[in-house]
N, C-alpha and C positions, 0 to 999 in steps of 0.2 A: 084424584079420591077426595071423597066427602071429609070433609076436616073433621065432623061430628065422629066419625067412624076413628080415625086415627088417631082421637084424643080419646076417645074408648080402651083404644090399642096399645098408646102409651101409659095411659092409669092404670089397664089389667097389670101391665108388664112389672111397674113400679111396685105395685101392692103385693105381685108376688113373690118378686126379688128381694121387699122390703122385709117380706113374708119368714123367705132363707136364715135370716139372722138371729130368728128365736126359734123355741122350739118348732119341731114339727107340728102343725096342724092337724086338726084330724079331715080328713079330705078333701087334702090341701092339691092334692091333682086336680083339681075341678078348680081352682083358683090358676094352678099353671099351664092348662089345656085352655083356660078364657081369650088371653091374644091372641089364640090360633080359630078361636071360636070367629072372633072378629072378621078374621084375614078368608074366613072362609064364606059368610054373611054377606063382607064385600064382594069378592067373587064373583057366587054364584050370580048373580043378574047377567056380568060378563062371561058367561061360559057359552060364547055360541059357537064351537067345536071339540073336535073329540076330545083335545090336546088338551081345552081347556076345562073340560070335564076331569081328565084324568090328572092332570094337574090339582084341583081343588081332592082329589082322590090321595095323591101325595101329601097335601095335608090333611088330611083326614088322617092316614098312616104315623101320621109325623102328632099327632095327637095322641095314638096309639102306646108309640115308645115315651110319650111325655108321661103318660100316666104309669105304666110299667117301669118305669127307672122313680116314679116316685115314690108308689107300692112302696114297694122294696127290690131297690139298684142290687145287690147281690142276688139275691131269689132268683130277681126277673129278667140279666143284666141281658142274658141272650134273646130276649123278646124283643126288647126292646133296639137290640139292636138291628134282628129280624126285621120292622115296625121301620127305625129309618134304611135299613137297605130299600125297603120294598119303595119308600118314598123316594129315595134318589132315582131309581130306576125307570119311577114314572117321571119322575123332571126332565131324566134323558132323554127318553121320548116325546116328552115334549115338546125341547131345545132342537130335535132333528127338524128341518134338517142341516147340517155344517156345512160352513166353507170351508173350499178348500184351499187347507191350509198349507198342502204342496204344489202348489201353482204358481207359478213366478210372475202372475199376469196377477195375483192378487197382491192391491197393493197394499196389503197387512201384514205379508208375506212375512219379513223378520218379526215384529215386534208379537206378533201371535207362536208363532215358531219358537223365539224364548220364553216365553211366559208358559207356554205350555212344558216347554223342556224344566221351566222353574217348576211348575207343581211335581213334574213328578219323581224331579229331585227334589224335593220337599217331600214329599209322600215315604217316598224311602229313606230320608235322614232320622225324619220323625217314627218311623217302623223299628229302624233300626234301635233308637232307643229305647221304646218299650216294651222289643220282642224278649230280651230276658225275662221279663216280669209278667208273659201272658200263660205260661203253663198250657193249660187245654185250650183257652180259649184262642190260642195261634195262628189256628185255622180260619172260625169266623173276622177275627179281628183284621184278618190278613185281605179277607174276602171285602169286607166292610170297606177298608181305607182305600183298597184298587177302585171301588166303587165309588166313595165320596171322589176321589180326584181327579173321576172319569167327568162324575158330574161337575166339576168346578171347572174342566177343561171344555165340555159341553156347553156350560153355559158361556165360556168367552166364544166358543167357534162358529156358536150357534149363528145362520142366517139372521135372527130377530135379536140379535145380542145387543146389548143397550148397556151401560156404564149402570143401571138398577141390578140386571142378572148376575152381570160379574161380579160385581158386590155381596151381590147373595151368596154367591160359590165361593169367593174367599172366605166372608165371613163364616161360612157353616164351615170349612178348613178349620177355619182360626177355634170356632167351639169344641169343634172335636178333637183337638189340636192339644186342646188344656183335658177335656174328659179325660183324652190318654194319657197323658206328660201324668198328670196325676192320682189316675189310678194305678197305674200299670210301672212309675217310674220316680218319679219326687213328687210328694205332698205341695201344691200350691196355694198358698197365703191366698183366702175371699176368692178362690177357683170358682164356686158356686155361683157367685156373677158375675164374674167374667165371664164364665159358661154362659148365663141366661141372654147377658147385654147383647153377646154375639149371636147368640142362639135366634133369641126376637127380631134382630135388625138385620139376619139373614132370612127368614121368613119373611121377612115385611119386601125388604129391596125384592125378593125371587117372585112375588106378589104383584108388586107396582109395575118390576119391569117386566112382567108376560100377562099382567092386564092392564094398565097403564100410560106404561112408555108412549103409547102414539095420545093418547086423552093428556097429560100432563106433559111438561118442558122440564127434560133432567138437567 
């Protein structure tokens, strides 16, 4: 990956995260999606397949989600949720095909099975904590969390899986888990900073794992 673009990504991420410590700036959503705009710019020249293009579409839908949640999180929360849900579906399509986890000839059979069970157990535990506070959002959040966990599993089990894809999937789950706990269960100090740090790292890792793992050393 081009170090100049990485520097821009890091700089824009720090600027937006730093801005959250103060009163919301007018059009702060522009700052929020700037790191993703850098990732799209990095990725476009390498989008040689349909799956690569779908992955970039996932980044664009993530940007829509960022905009909805930044403009008015309470009013547009469901639209943000839908945007990120769409992004995760695109990501999962891009991670296919998956390795055969149930084949005993798979050298990573045990580790992949345990990790997959870990994702599913974590999702169930997390949902059990936030369920009482969901109200009318019960079904949308249940669907979203299910797809989120599947995205993490797909990143793990993909035949093109690598360290960066796995880190991206795990970091996305961490970011959204902090959102869920903070919004529906118990306020977390400096939640916004933790959410955005893990979120930006997740998107960066997914892009690197999808487009650049064969070019760079992991």
